[in-house]
C-alpha positions in Angstrom: 129.4 93.2 101.9 126.5 91.4 103.5 124.9 93.1 106.5 125.5 91.4 109.8 122.7 89.4 111.2 120.5 90.9 114.0 121.3 88.9 117.1 120.5 89.3 120.8 124.2 90.2 121.4 124.1 93.0 118.9 120.7 94.3 120.2 122.2 94.4 123.7 125.5 96.0 122.6 123.4 98.7 120.6 121.5 99.7 123.8 118.2 98.5 122.2 117.5 95.6 124.6 114.6 96.4 126.9 114.8 93.1 128.7 111.4 91.7 127.8 112.6 88.1 127.9 111.0 87.1 124.6 114.3 85.7 123.3 115.2 83.8 126.5 112.7 81.1 126.3 114.8 77.9 125.9 116.8 76.0 128.5 120.1 77.4 127.2 118.9 81.0 127.2 118.1 82.8 130.4 117.8 86.3 131.7 120.3 88.0 134.1 120.9 91.3 135.8 123.4 93.6 134.2 125.7 96.0 136.0 123.1 98.8 136.0 120.2 96.8 137.4 118.4 96.0 134.1 117.4 92.6 132.7 119.4 91.2 129.8 119.5 87.8 128.0 122.4 85.5 128.3 123.4 82.0 127.2 123.4 80.5 123.7 121.9 83.7 122.3 123.1 83.4 118.7 120.9 80.3 118.4 117.9 82.5 118.7 118.3 83.6 115.1 116.7 83.6 112.5 113.3 84.2 114.2 114.9 86.6 116.7 115.2 89.5 114.3 111.4 89.2 113.7 110.4 88.9 117.3 112.6 91.4 119.2 110.5 94.6 119.7 113.4 96.9 118.9 114.7 95.0 115.9 114.6 97.0 112.7 113.6 93.8 110.9 110.4 93.3 113.0 107.0 94.6 112.0 106.2 98.0 113.6 103.1 99.0 115.7 101.2 100.2 112.6 101.5 96.9 110.8 100.7 94.8 113.9 97.6 97.0 114.7 96.4 96.8 111.1 96.5 93.0 111.3 94.9 92.8 114.7 92.3 95.5 114.5 91.5 95.8 110.8 87.9 97.1 111.4 88.7 99.6 114.1 86.5 102.7 113.4 89.0 105.2 114.6 92.7 105.8 113.9 94.9 108.5 115.3 98.6 109.1 114.7 99.2 109.2 118.5 96.8 106.5 119.8 96.8 104.1 116.8 93.7 102.2 115.9 90.9 102.0 118.4 87.2 101.5 119.1 86.6 104.1 121.8 88.2 106.0 124.6 87.1 106.6 128.2 88.0 108.5 131.3 86.9 107.4 134.8 87.2 104.6 137.3 85.8 101.4 138.7 82.6 102.0 140.7 82.3 98.6 142.3 84.3 96.7 144.9 87.7 97.8 146.1 89.4 98.0 142.7 89.8 101.8 142.7 91.1 101.9 146.3 93.5 99.1 145.7 95.1 100.5 142.6 97.5 103.4 141.9 94.9 104.9 139.6 91.2 104.2 138.9 91.4 100.4 139.2 90.6 99.6 135.6 93.5 97.2 134.9 92.7 94.8 137.7 88.9 95.1 137.0 89.3 94.1 133.3 91.6 91.2 134.2 89.2 90.0 136.9 86.2 90.4 134.7 87.8 88.3 131.9 88.5 85.6 134.5 85.0 85.8 136.0 83.3 85.5 132.6 85.5 82.5 131.6 87.2 84.4 128.7 90.6 83.5 130.2 92.0 81.0 132.6 94.9 83.1 133.9 96.5 86.5 133.9 100.3 87.1 133.5 101.1 90.3 135.4 103.7 91.7 137.7 103.4 90.9 141.4 105.5 91.6 144.6 107.9 88.8 145.6 110.0 88.2 148.7 113.0 86.1 149.5 115.4 87.1 146.8 117.8 89.9 147.7 117.2 93.1 145.7 114.3 91.6 143.7 110.9 93.0 144.6 108.7 92.1 141.7 108.4 89.6 138.9 105.8 88.3 136.4 103.5 85.5 137.7 100.3 83.9 136.5 97.2 84.6 138.6 94.1 82.5 138.5 91.7 84.1 141.0 90.5 87.6 141.8 92.5 87.6 145.1 95.7 86.8 143.2 94.9 89.4 140.6 94.6 92.0 143.4 98.3 91.3 144.4 99.4 92.8 141.1 97.5 96.1 141.5 99.5 99.4 141.6 102.4 100.7 139.6 105.7 98.7 139.6 108.6 100.7 138.2 110.9 97.8 138.5 112.6 95.8 135.7 111.0 92.4 135.0 111.0 90.0 132.1 108.4 87.6 130.7 110.7 84.6 130.0 109.3 82.4 132.8 105.6 83.2 132.2 106.0 82.6 128.5 107.5 79.2 129.3 104.7 78.5 131.7 102.0 79.4 129.1 103.7 77.1 126.6 103.8 74.3 129.2 100.2 74.6 130.5 97.2 74.7 128.1 94.6 77.4 128.6 93.7 81.0 127.6 95.8 83.8 129.0 95.9 87.5 129.3 99.2 89.3 129.6 99.5 92.8 131.2 102.5 94.9 130.2 104.1 98.1 128.9 104.0 98.9 125.1 107.3 97.2 124.1 106.3 94.0 126.0 102.9 94.0 124.2 104.7 94.4 120.9 107.1 91.5 121.8 104.2 89.2 122.5 102.4 90.1 119.3 105.6 89.4 117.3 106.0 86.1 119.2 102.5 85.1 118.5 103.2 85.5 114.7 106.0 83.0 115.0 104.8 80.6 117.6 101.4 78.9 117.1 101.2 77.7 120.7 101.5 81.3 122.0 99.2 82.5 119.3 96.5 80.1 120.5 96.9 80.5 124.2 97.6 84.3 124.7 94.1 85.6 123.8 94.2 89.1 125.4 96.8 91.8 125.8 96.2 94.5 128.5 98.6 97.4 127.8 99.9 100.1 130.2 100.7 103.6 129.0 104.4 104.2 129.6 106.8 107.1 130.0 109.9 104.9 130.3 111.2 102.0 132.3 113.5 102.3 135.4 116.4 100.2 136.5 116.5 98.4 139.9 118.9 101.1 141.1 115.9 103.4 141.5 115.2 101.5 144.7 118.8 102.0 145.9 118.3 105.7 145.4 115.1 105.7 147.5 117.1 103.8 150.2 120.1 106.2 150.2 117.7 109.2 150.5 115.7 107.6 153.3 118.9 106.8 155.3 118.5 103.0 154.9 121.1 100.5 153.5 119.7 99.2 150.2 120.4 95.6 151.5 117.8 96.2 154.2 114.9 97.0 151.8 112.3 94.2 151.8 109.5 95.9 149.9 108.9 99.1 147.9 105.8 101.1 147.0 106.5 103.6 144.3 103.1 105.4 144.4 101.4 105.3 147.8 98.0 106.7 147.3 96.3 109.2 149.6 92.7 110.1 148.7 93.2 113.5 150.4 96.0 114.6 148.1 96.3 115.1 144.4 96.9 111.9 142.4 100.2 113.2 141.0 101.6 113.9 144.5 103.6 110.6 144.5 105.0 109.2 147.8 107.7 106.5 147.8 107.6 104.0 150.6 110.1 101.4 151.7 109.7 98.5 154.2 112.9 97.5 155.9 114.1 94.2 157.3 113.1 95.1 160.9 109.6 96.0 159.7 110.1 99.8 159.8 108.4 101.7 157.1 109.9 104.9 155.7 108.5 107.2 153.1 109.1 110.5 151.3 107.2 112.6 148.8 108.8 112.5 145.3 109.3 116.2 145.1 111.8 115.9 148.1 113.8 113.4 146.2 116.9 114.4 144.2 115.6 112.4 141.3 111.9 112.8 141.9 111.0 114.4 138.5 110.0 111.6 136.2 110.5 113.7 133.1 114.3 114.1 133.9 114.8 110.4 133.0 116.9 109.2 136.0 117.6 105.4 135.7 115.8 105.2 132.3 116.6 102.1 130.2 118.6 103.1 127.1 116.1 101.4 124.8 113.4 103.8 125.9 115.2 106.5 123.9 114.2 104.7 120.7 110.5 104.0 121.5 107.6 105.7 119.7 104.7 103.9 121.4 103.2 105.7 124.5 99.8 104.0 124.7 100.4 100.3 123.9 99.0 100.5 120.4 99.2 96.8 119.8 97.2 95.8 122.9 93.5 94.9 123.0 92.9 97.6 125.6 95.3 100.1 127.2 95.3 102.1 130.4 96.9 105.3 131.7 96.5 108.0 134.3 94.3 111.0 133.6 97.0 113.6 134.1 94.7 116.6 133.4 92.4 118.6 135.6 90.1 118.0 137.3 91.2 114.3 137.4 94.8 114.8 138.4 93.7 116.5 141.6 91.5 113.6 142.6 93.6 111.5 145.0 91.4 108.5 144.5 92.8 108.0 141.0 91.4 108.1 137.5 92.1 106.1 134.4 92.1 106.9 130.8 91.3 103.8 128.6 91.8 103.1 125.0 89.7 100.1 123.8 90.8 98.4 120.6 89.0 95.0 120.8 85.3 95.0 119.9 84.6 92.3 122.5 86.2 94.4 125.2 84.3 97.4 123.9 81.1 95.5 124.5 82.2 94.3 127.9 82.9 97.8 129.1 79.7 99.2 127.6 77.7 96.6 129.4 79.4 97.3 132.8 78.9 101.1 132.3 75.2 100.5 131.7 75.0 98.4 134.9 76.7 101.1 137.0 79.7 98.9 137.7 82.1 101.3 135.9 82.1 105.1 136.2 83.4 105.9 132.7 82.7 108.7 130.2 83.6 108.6 126.5 86.4 110.9 125.4 88.1 111.6 122.1 91.7 111.1 121.0 92.7 114.6 121.7 91.7 114.3 125.4 93.6 111.1 125.8 96.7 112.4 124.1 96.6 115.6 126.3 96.8 113.4 129.4 100.1 112.0 128.1 101.4 115.2 126.5 104.9 115.0 127.9 105.3 111.4 126.8 104.2 112.3 123.2 106.7 115.2 123.1 109.5 112.8 124.2 108.6 110.1 121.7 107.7 112.2 118.7 109.5 115.5 118.7 112.3 114.3 121.0 112.7 111.0 119.1 113.0 112.8 115.8 115.8 114.9 117.2 117.6 111.9 118.8 117.5 110.1 115.5 119.7 112.9 114.1 122.5 112.4 116.6 124.0 109.3 115.0 124.1 105.9 116.7 126.6 103.1 117.0 125.6 99.6 116.2 122.0 98.8 115.1 119.9 101.8 114.1 116.2 101.3 115.0 113.6 101.7 112.3 110.9 104.1 113.6 107.7 105.6 112.4 109.1 109.0 113.3 111.4 110.5 110.7 114.8 112.0 111.8 114.8 115.8 111.9 115.4 118.9 113.9 112.8 121.0 112.0 112.6 124.4 113.7 113.1 122.9 117.1 114.2 125.8 119.4 117.6 125.6 121.0 116.2 125.3 124.5 114.1 122.3 123.6 117.1 120.7 122.0 119.1 121.3 125.2 116.3 119.7 127.3 116.4 116.6 125.2 120.2 116.5 125.4 120.2 117.0 129.1 117.5 114.3 129.6 119.6 111.8 127.6 122.7 112.7 129.6 120.9 112.3 132.9 119.5 108.9 131.8 123.0 107.6 130.9 125.0 109.1 133.8 122.5 108.1 136.5 123.4 104.5 135.9 127.1 105.3 136.1 126.9 107.5 139.2 124.8 105.0 141.0 127.3 102.3 140.1 130.1 104.4 141.6 128.1 105.0 144.7 127.4 101.3 145.1 131.0 100.4 144.5 132.4 102.9 147.0 129.7 102.8 149.6 129.5 106.7 149.3 125.8 107.5 148.4 126.7 111.2 148.0 128.5 110.4 144.8 125.1 109.8 143.3 122.8 112.0 145.3 125.0 115.0 145.1 125.3 114.6 141.3 121.6 114.0 141.0 120.7 117.1 142.9 122.7 119.3 140.6 121.5 117.5 137.5 117.9 117.9 138.5 118.3 121.6 139.2 119.8 122.0 135.7 117.0 120.0 134.0 114.2 121.8 135.9 115.8 125.2 135.1 115.7 124.3 131.4 112.3 122.6 131.4 110.4 125.0 133.7 112.4 128.2 133.8 110.3 130.1 131.2 109.2 133.4 132.7 111.5 133.4 135.7 113.2 136.7 135.4 117.0 136.7 136.0 117.6 133.0 135.2 120.6 132.1 133.1 118.3 131.0 130.2 116.3 134.2 130.2 119.5 136.2 130.0 120.8 134.1 127.1 117.5 134.7 125.3 117.6 138.4 125.9 121.2 138.7 124.6 120.7 136.4 121.6 117.0 137.1 120.8 116.6 133.4 120.2 113.6 131.2 120.8 113.4 128.5 123.4 
């Protein structure tokens, strides 16, 4: 019996659609919001085949990150199982202008985009910017063609967006473009470039962002419920308001309401304020094995290790894969424009240790659970190994929180009773944190289980 074709409908039904918009590029195929506040393709989707199975980033028939990187960076002098192929790595920040102050971290993403524009290497940058005027929509991709426009896209945007409109705009308008995005979006563009000569010619640079997972639009609803504001009154959201006087990882969420009032709260006071617990995570993120945008020309993350994580001004880690960008950064370091120091693969991987556990050890375990519909083909082999029971329970709990947060938020929206979600989230977070951080706390349920069973965590 012939295997069923890989279509957008099947990818969506299998929970593998990340909503990148790469398949929604014709007049009959568009992107929509699903019931959980995530972007999904709609329209004449079956017509996207046969190229769709080669361009969807989660299709098992598409080339993986190793194959893409080998083709794009064949002469890269370094290769690491975690970071992929690369030229060099750095930690630091932008030393000139207002880039560092204006960004969530060290300002490097905006600086590289602006420098490529300044030097004439590109004519525009496709990146995520704030928008107004559409209820419940706070960000979307746009093309910026000046430093001032690039500055609009600074800071972290944990909001679902898609690239369908900017890909169409790049097709329609000749020029050279950079695209900024998370790892799966970078992979999608690379796969699209292999199929579409116009995109291959015009998209000349990919600027990747390290990623833990993508959130749904309901994360903003949760902020509103916890800040005693109707979600319909929210006009702007800031996920990571920076304070130079506090550690960089002390996040503060901020909402601007319809009457101009601004409300904020530190993440650790939120019922879903632990990123690692996976609240509102897109289901496709459970099947991703790329933390550091391995197919991008350059990739950026936060330096979540001391002493950098305590520096509220923000610090980037940078993985450079393009020789041209390597030379550009080296020149700027020599001129004092960038405050960067070279670091090795182990240092960079340590800054993202939790993400690598989730997408290596955790992914291997999740691949043993069995899956309905399309099974992704990953570079991580299924296996439990000698994974301790407590770690297995952490991964099970995180997956459960990810799935049920969408459902409980949906119930809260449908009934108008926010406590349906916030009450459930408070209990779920306590359970997760007891599992994840309870080691050494005498008297906890988990310590007692270990004492009775003599088992490892």
